[in-house]
N, C-alpha and C positions, 0 to 999 in steps of 0.2 A: 509537429504539433503535439503537445502534451495533453493527456486525458486523465481526469480523476477516476480512479478505479475503486477507491475505498476511502471512507472517512473514519479514522481511528478515534476512539473515545479518550485516548490518553497518549502521552509521548512514549510511554513504555510499549504500548501496543503498536504504535506507528514504527518504532525502531525495530521491533520484532518482525513485523511484516516486511519492512524494507530489507532487513538482513537476510530473511529467507528468500526474498525475490532476487537479491544480489547473488546468493548462493546458487540459485537456479539459472543464473546467467542473464538476468534482466537488468535494466538500468532505471530503477525507480528514483523519484525525488519525493521528499517530504516537505510540506509547508504547513504552517499553522493557519487555520481558517480565520476569517475576519468575523465570523458569526459568533463563535464561542471560543473562549480562551483555551479550553482544554481539548479542542478537537484539531486533528491533523489530517490533511489530505495526502493520500498516496497517489502520485501521478506517474504515468509511464508514457513512453512514446506511442503514438497512435498505431504505429506499425507493429507493436508488440501486443496490442490489446487482446486479440483472440487467445493467444497462448497464455498470457498472464491471467486471464479470467479463470482458466482451468486450474492453474497452479494456486491461485488465490483461494479457491474453494477448499482445496486441501489444507492450505495454511490456516484458514479460519476454523476449520473443523478441529485441528489439533492445537490451536492457539489458546493459551491460558489468559483469560481476560480478567 
């Protein structure tokens, strides 16, 4: 099962987060939300959730938004 871990405010931010997670060995998906045109959900397999949350914190701290 896939779980949303982050909602990015733009496609650029979503791509950056996805690329960083891929580089860390995770398997993220990106999909556009149905709520707002310019929001994108980052999803990961539920089995990766705990590890991804730690890495995501570091990514977001260093991410240019």
